[in-house]
C-alpha positions as CSV (number, residue, x, y, z in Angstrom):
1,X,-2.7,19.4,-5.1
2,X,-1.7,21.9,-2.4
3,X,1.7,23.6,-2.1
4,X,2.0,22.6,1.6
5,X,4.9,20.7,2.9
6,X,4.3,17.1,3.8
7,X,4.0,17.7,7.6
8,X,1.3,20.4,6.9
9,X,-0.5,18.2,4.4
10,X,-0.9,15.5,7.0
11,X,-2.9,17.9,9.1
12,X,-4.5,20.4,6.8
13,X,-5.3,18.6,3.5
14,X,-8.6,17.0,2.6
15,X,-11.0,18.9,4.9
16,X,-11.4,22.7,5.1
17,X,-14.3,23.7,7.4
18,X,-16.3,26.8,6.5
19,X,-17.5,29.5,8.8
20,X,-19.2,28.0,11.8
21,X,-18.6,24.4,10.7
22,X,-16.9,21.7,12.8
23,X,-13.2,22.2,13.1
24,X,-12.6,18.5,13.1
25,X,-13.7,16.3,10.2
26,X,-17.2,14.9,11.1
27,X,-18.2,11.3,11.0
28,X,-21.0,11.0,8.5
29,X,-22.3,7.8,10.0
30,X,-25.2,7.4,7.6
31,X,-25.9,4.9,4.9
32,X,-28.1,7.2,2.8
33,X,-28.6,10.9,1.9
34,X,-31.8,12.7,1.3
35,X,-32.9,14.6,-1.8
36,X,-36.0,16.8,-2.5
37,X,-36.8,15.3,-5.9
38,X,-36.2,12.1,-7.8
39,X,-34.7,13.8,-10.9
40,X,-31.7,15.0,-8.9
41,X,-31.1,11.5,-7.5
42,X,-31.5,10.1,-11.0
43,X,-28.7,12.3,-12.2
44,X,-26.4,11.0,-9.5
45,X,-27.1,7.4,-10.5
46,X,-26.3,8.3,-14.1
47,X,-23.0,9.9,-13.0
48,X,-24.2,13.2,-14.5
49,X,-23.7,15.0,-11.1
50,X,-21.4,14.4,-8.2
51,X,-22.9,14.0,-4.8
52,X,-23.8,11.5,-2.1
53,X,-26.7,9.1,-2.1
54,X,-25.4,5.8,-0.7
55,X,-22.2,5.3,1.5
56,X,-21.2,2.1,-0.4
57,X,-20.3,4.4,-3.3
58,X,-19.3,7.7,-1.6
59,X,-19.3,9.2,1.9
60,X,-18.2,12.8,2.9
61,X,-15.9,11.5,5.7
62,X,-14.3,8.9,3.4
63,X,-13.9,11.4,0.5
64,X,-12.1,14.0,2.8
65,X,-9.6,11.4,4.0
66,X,-9.1,10.1,0.5
67,X,-8.4,13.6,-0.7
68,X,-5.8,14.1,2.0
69,X,-4.0,10.9,1.0
70,X,-4.3,12.0,-2.6
71,X,-2.6,15.3,-1.8
72,X,0.1,13.6,0.2
73,X,1.0,11.4,-2.8
74,X,0.6,14.1,-5.4
75,X,-2.2,12.5,-7.3
76,X,-5.4,13.7,-8.9
77,X,-8.0,11.3,-7.5
78,X,-8.2,8.7,-4.7
79,X,-10.6,6.3,-3.0
80,X,-10.7,4.4,0.3
81,X,-11.3,0.7,0.5
82,X,-12.1,-1.6,3.4
83,X,-8.6,-3.1,3.5
84,X,-5.2,-3.0,1.8
85,X,-6.1,-6.3,0.2
86,X,-9.2,-4.7,-1.3
87,X,-7.1,-1.9,-2.7
88,X,-4.7,-4.4,-4.3
89,X,-7.6,-6.3,-5.8
90,X,-9.4,-3.2,-7.1
91,X,-6.3,-1.6,-8.5
92,X,-5.7,-4.5,-10.8
93,X,-9.3,-5.6,-11.5
94,X,-10.3,-2.1,-12.6
95,X,-8.2,-2.5,-15.8
96,X,-8.2,-6.3,-16.5
97,X,-10.7,-9.0,-17.5
98,X,-10.6,-12.7,-18.1
99,X,-7.8,-13.6,-20.5
100,X,-5.5,-10.8,-19.4
101,X,-2.0,-10.9,-17.8
102,X,0.0,-8.9,-15.3
103,X,3.6,-8.7,-14.3
104,X,4.5,-8.6,-10.6
105,X,7.6,-8.6,-8.5
106,X,8.0,-11.8,-6.5
107,X,8.9,-10.0,-3.3
108,X,5.4,-9.2,-2.1
109,X,3.3,-9.4,1.1
110,X,2.1,-13.0,1.3
111,X,-1.6,-12.1,1.0
112,X,-0.9,-10.0,-2.1
113,X,1.1,-12.8,-3.6
114,X,-1.7,-15.3,-3.0
115,X,-4.2,-12.9,-4.4
116,X,-2.3,-12.5,-7.7
117,X,-0.9,-16.0,-8.0
118,X,-4.0,-17.9,-7.2
119,X,-7.3,-16.0,-6.6
120,X,-7.4,-13.8,-9.7
121,X,-6.1,-16.8,-11.7
122,X,-9.5,-18.4,-11.0
123,X,-11.0,-15.3,-12.6
124,X,-9.0,-15.8,-15.7
125,X,-6.2,-13.3,-15.0
126,X,-2.6,-14.7,-15.0
127,X,0.4,-13.2,-13.2
128,X,4.0,-13.6,-14.0
129,X,6.4,-13.0,-11.1
130,X,9.8,-11.6,-11.6
131,X,12.8,-11.1,-9.3
132,X,12.8,-7.4,-8.3
133,X,16.5,-7.4,-8.9
134,X,16.2,-8.8,-12.4
135,X,17.9,-7.2,-15.4
136,X,16.0,-4.9,-17.8
137,X,16.2,-7.7,-20.4
138,X,14.7,-10.3,-18.0
139,X,11.9,-7.9,-17.0
140,X,11.2,-7.1,-20.7
141,X,10.8,-10.9,-21.3
142,X,8.0,-11.2,-18.8
143,X,5.6,-9.1,-20.9
144,X,3.0,-10.6,-23.2
145,X,0.6,-9.1,-25.8
146,X,-2.1,-9.3,-23.2
147,X,-0.2,-7.8,-20.3
148,X,-2.2,-5.0,-18.7
149,X,-0.2,-3.8,-15.6
150,X,3.0,-4.1,-13.6
151,X,2.8,-4.3,-9.8
152,X,5.4,-4.0,-7.0
153,X,6.0,-2.7,-3.5
154,X,8.3,0.2,-2.8
155,X,9.6,-1.7,0.2
156,X,8.6,-5.3,0.1
157,X,6.9,-6.9,3.1
158,X,8.8,-8.6,4.7
159,X,11.8,-9.1,2.4
160,X,12.6,-5.3,2.7
161,X,13.6,-5.2,-1.0
162,X,13.7,-1.6,-2.2
163,X,12.2,-1.6,-5.7
164,X,14.0,0.2,-8.5
165,X,11.0,2.3,-9.4
166,X,12.5,3.9,-12.5
167,X,13.4,0.5,-14.0
168,X,10.0,-0.9,-13.6
169,X,8.2,2.3,-14.7
170,X,10.3,2.3,-17.9
171,X,9.4,-1.3,-18.7
172,X,5.7,-0.7,-18.0
173,X,5.5,2.3,-20.2
174,X,7.6,0.8,-23.0
175,X,4.8,-1.9,-23.2
176,X,2.0,0.6,-22.8
177,X,0.7,-0.4,-19.4
178,X,0.5,1.4,-16.0
179,X,2.9,0.8,-13.2
180,X,1.1,0.2,-9.9
181,X,3.0,0.5,-6.6
182,X,2.1,-0.5,-3.1
183,X,3.7,2.3,-1.0
184,X,2.5,1.0,2.4
185,X,5.8,0.7,4.2
186,X,7.5,3.9,3.0
187,X,4.3,6.0,3.1
188,X,4.3,9.3,1.1
189,X,6.3,10.8,3.9
190,X,9.4,8.9,2.8
191,X,8.7,8.1,-0.8
192,X,6.4,9.5,-3.5
193,X,6.4,6.9,-6.4
194,X,4.7,9.3,-8.8
195,X,7.9,11.3,-8.9
196,X,9.7,8.2,-10.2
197,X,7.3,7.2,-12.9
198,X,4.6,5.2,-11.1
199,X,1.0,5.7,-12.3
200,X,-1.1,4.3,-9.5
201,X,-0.3,3.9,-5.8
202,X,-2.0,1.6,-3.3
203,X,-1.8,1.5,0.5
204,X,-2.8,-0.6,3.4
205,X,-3.9,2.3,5.6
206,X,-4.1,-0.2,8.4
207,X,-0.3,0.2,8.9
208,X,1.6,3.4,9.4
209,X,-1.2,5.7,8.2
210,X,-3.5,4.6,10.9
211,X,-0.5,4.0,13.2
212,X,-2.4,2.7,16.2
213,X,-3.8,-0.7,15.1
214,X,-7.3,0.5,15.4
215,X,-8.7,0.4,11.9
216,X,-8.4,-1.9,8.9
217,X,-8.4,0.0,5.6
218,X,-6.9,0.7,2.2
219,X,-6.5,3.4,-0.4
220,X,-5.9,3.8,-4.1
221,X,-4.4,7.0,-5.6
222,X,-4.2,7.8,-9.3
223,X,-1.5,10.1,-10.6
224,X,-3.6,11.0,-13.6
225,X,-0.4,10.6,-15.7
226,X,-1.2,7.4,-17.6
227,X,-2.8,8.1,-21.0
228,X,-5.5,5.5,-21.3
229,X,-6.7,6.8,-24.6
230,X,-3.2,6.4,-26.2
231,X,-3.6,2.7,-25.4
232,X,-7.4,2.4,-25.9
233,X,-7.3,-1.1,-27.3
234,X,-5.7,-2.4,-24.1
235,X,-8.2,-0.8,-21.7
236,X,-11.7,-1.0,-23.2
237,X,-13.3,-0.7,-19.8
238,X,-12.1,2.9,-19.6
239,X,-12.3,3.9,-23.3
240,X,-15.4,2.2,-24.6
241,X,-19.1,2.7,-23.6
242,X,-20.2,1.3,-20.2
243,X,-23.7,0.0,-20.9
244,X,-24.4,-0.2,-17.1
245,X,-24.3,3.6,-17.1
246,X,-26.1,4.3,-20.4
247,X,-23.0,4.1,-22.5
248,X,-20.8,6.7,-20.9
249,X,-17.1,6.5,-21.7
250,X,-15.0,7.1,-18.6
251,X,-12.0,8.7,-20.3
252,X,-14.3,11.1,-22.3
253,X,-16.5,12.1,-19.4
254,X,-14.1,12.2,-16.5
255,X,-10.6,12.8,-18.0
256,X,-7.9,12.3,-15.5
257,X,-10.5,11.1,-13.0
258,X,-11.5,8.2,-15.2
259,X,-9.7,5.5,-13.4
260,X,-10.9,6.2,-9.8
261,X,-14.5,7.0,-11.1
262,X,-14.7,3.7,-12.8
263,X,-13.3,1.9,-9.7
264,X,-16.0,3.6,-7.6
265,X,-18.9,3.4,-10.0
266,X,-18.3,-0.2,-11.1
267,X,-16.2,-2.2,-8.5
268,X,-17.4,-0.5,-5.4
269,X,-20.9,-0.6,-6.7
270,X,-20.7,-4.4,-7.4
271,X,-18.3,-5.7,-4.7
272,X,-18.8,-3.2,-1.9
273,X,-15.5,-3.1,-0.1
274,X,-16.1,0.3,1.4
275,X,-14.3,1.6,4.4
276,X,-16.6,2.5,7.3
277,X,-16.8,6.2,8.0
278,X,-15.8,5.5,11.6
279,X,-12.6,3.9,10.4
280,X,-11.9,6.7,8.0
281,X,-12.3,9.2,10.9
282,X,-9.8,7.2,13.0
283,X,-7.5,7.0,10.0
284,X,-7.6,10.7,9.6
285,X,-6.5,11.2,13.2
286,X,-3.6,8.8,12.5
287,X,-2.6,10.7,9.4
288,X,-2.2,13.9,11.4
289,X,0.9,12.6,13.2
290,X,2.2,10.4,10.4
291,X,5.2,12.6,9.6
292,X,6.2,12.8,13.2
293,X,5.8,9.1,13.8
294,X,7.7,8.0,10.7
295,X,10.7,10.0,11.7
296,X,10.8,8.2,15.1
297,X,10.1,4.8,13.6
298,X,13.0,5.2,11.2
299,X,15.3,6.5,13.9
300,X,14.5,3.6,16.2
301,X,14.7,1.0,13.4
302,X,18.2,2.0,12.4
303,X,19.3,2.0,16.0
304,X,17.8,-1.5,16.6
305,X,19.4,-2.8,13.4
306,X,22.8,-1.5,14.5
307,X,22.4,-3.2,17.9
308,X,21.4,-6.5,16.4
309,X,24.1,-6.4,13.7
310,X,26.7,-6.3,16.5
311,X,25.1,-9.0,18.7
312,X,27.0,-12.3,18.9
313,X,23.9,-14.4,18.5
314,X,22.5,-12.7,15.4
315,X,23.5,-14.1,12.1
316,X,22.3,-11.3,9.8
317,X,20.2,-8.1,9.7
318,X,18.3,-6.5,6.9
319,X,17.6,-2.8,7.1
320,X,17.7,-0.7,3.9
321,X,18.7,2.4,5.8
322,X,21.7,0.6,7.3
323,X,25.0,1.3,5.5
324,X,26.2,-1.8,3.8
325,X,22.7,-3.2,3.3
326,X,22.1,-4.7,-0.2
327,X,19.5,-2.0,-0.9
328,X,21.1,0.9,0.8
329,X,22.0,2.7,-2.4
330,X,18.5,2.4,-3.8
331,X,17.0,3.5,-0.5
332,X,19.2,6.6,-0.6
333,X,18.0,7.3,-4.1
334,X,14.3,6.9,-3.6
335,X,13.9,7.6,0.1
336,X,16.9,9.6,1.4
337,X,15.0,10.9,4.5
338,X,14.2,7.4,5.8
339,X,12.7,4.0,4.7
340,X,10.4,2.5,7.3
341,X,10.4,1.2,10.9
342,X,10.5,-2.5,9.8
343,X,13.7,-4.5,9.9
344,X,14.4,-8.3,9.6
345,X,17.0,-10.5,11.2
346,X,17.9,-14.1,11.8
347,X,19.8,-15.9,14.6
348,X,22.9,-18.1,14.2
349,X,21.0,-21.1,15.8
350,X,18.3,-20.9,13.2
351,X,14.5,-21.2,13.1
352,X,14.0,-22.9,16.4
353,X,16.1,-20.3,18.2
354,X,14.1,-17.5,16.5
355,X,10.9,-18.9,17.9
356,X,12.4,-19.3,21.4
357,X,13.7,-15.7,21.3
358,X,10.3,-14.3,20.2
359,X,8.5,-16.3,22.9
360,X,10.9,-14.7,25.5
361,X,10.1,-11.1,24.6
362,X,8.2,-9.2,27.3
363,X,7.4,-5.7,25.9
364,X,7.6,-6.5,22.2
365,X,4.5,-8.4,21.2
366,X,4.0,-11.3,18.8
367,X,1.1,-10.1,16.7
368,X,-0.2,-10.5,13.1
369,X,0.4,-6.9,12.4
370,X,3.1,-4.5,11.5
371,X,3.8,-0.8,11.4
372,X,2.1,0.8,14.3
373,X,3.3,2.7,17.4
374,X,4.0,-0.5,19.4
375,X,7.0,-2.7,18.7
376,X,6.0,-6.2,17.5
377,X,7.5,-9.3,15.9
378,X,6.3,-12.0,13.6
379,X,7.8,-15.2,12.0
380,X,6.5,-14.8,8.4
381,X,7.3,-18.4,7.3
382,X,5.0,-19.6,10.2
383,X,2.4,-16.9,10.0
384,X,1.7,-14.4,7.2
385,X,3.4,-16.4,4.5
386,X,2.6,-19.9,5.7
387,X,0.4,-20.6,2.7
388,X,3.4,-20.4,0.4
389,X,5.6,-23.4,-0.4
390,X,9.3,-23.5,0.2
391,X,10.2,-22.3,-3.3
392,X,7.6,-19.5,-3.2
393,X,9.0,-18.4,0.2
394,X,12.5,-18.1,-1.2
395,X,11.3,-16.2,-4.3
396,X,9.5,-13.8,-2.0
397,X,12.7,-13.3,0.0
398,X,11.4,-15.0,3.1
399,X,14.1,-17.1,4.7
400,X,13.0,-19.9,7.2
401,X,14.7,-18.1,10.1
402,X,13.5,-14.6,9.2
403,X,12.0,-12.5,12.1
404,X,10.1,-9.5,11.0
405,X,10.6,-6.8,13.6
406,X,8.3,-3.7,13.4
407,X,10.2,-1.2,15.6
408,X,7.8,1.1,17.4
409,X,8.1,4.6,18.8
410,X,8.9,3.6,22.4
411,X,12.2,4.6,23.9
412,X,15.0,2.8,22.1
413,X,16.7,1.8,25.3
414,X,13.6,-0.1,26.4
415,X,13.4,-1.8,23.0
416,X,17.0,-3.0,23.0
417,X,16.7,-4.1,26.6
418,X,13.8,-6.4,25.8
419,X,15.7,-7.7,22.8
420,X,18.8,-8.4,25.0
421,X,17.0,-10.3,27.7
422,X,15.2,-12.4,25.0
423,X,18.4,-13.2,23.2
424,X,19.9,-14.3,26.5
425,X,17.3,-17.1,26.5
426,X,18.6,-18.6,23.2
């Protein structure tokens, strides 16, 4: 981990060219890598040496970008995946097997909720969902003997719940399991969960990290702080021999790099959700301006929230950075320099009015995306969370009239002008 400030890490971390080498990270657009003898390649397949032989497992472009994100988060090892969903899947499946159980907050992105509530259940892994605002006693009651992880989002999408990281970290560690946090909305610019007890961080790099809606991707970062050996009985995949690699034990061979090495050597080997080197290259370009963009996103979002809060046709506004917001105090604790550029609001005339208002926007687009340079809106109950029933929507913090507004980095006067003319149509 470098000693650079965050703005410098965004630009300088991950790739350091040598004398006469390309100044900009190259795209290693190759599936394979050549070796002079079979013995050396054999050692790579046995995990006895580090190196490149097939891009599904590792690629120099991807590794450089993963190293940058790792440095930004303050971790010891990281990997890229093909999407944020793949990152959420790998992060859990790397340490569970059929018959295991996980604890999750109920306020999650709809796709992640569906992944944990339904898809991994078919694989024999059960999830218990808890209210992120639950008491310590209620949280403690969700654990079982077979619980293997706790999962939550620093800022929930789209409910904008700010998670009490210390509370959930304490519960996880009391029960001897890692705390996994999706830090997509806050990004490491505004929140570094490892500093508050989280063990593993995931990202949908598709969002603010890329920042321009060009490349789908994900990332997993390991803090190196969770002691797998101290809870060896819970995590045999990491602490007992892996017969698919001649009986190596990941914690013995790779120490603090055990978790990411296993995820790469096993899950990426078998499931193949690799990020394309071209996408990693574009992601790296986005990362270089992340600190600058996040400052503007947060600034614009707060201004838009204040405008909407004072509008006669708006019923409510949610923005953790807005004084008086339910999560304002937690936001000030965990992310005092800013939260994210996403806010939510509802109109006094309800769901139908929300749809009419969105359809009347001119500059602000209706898209199935969030957290890039351009302002956009979405109606989660009709779009990203439409697979959830009414009870699940309420548990996830998704009200029927909720409009998710991803405030971009355009001039705030143009943003509010478009909102005003659209609200006039309601």
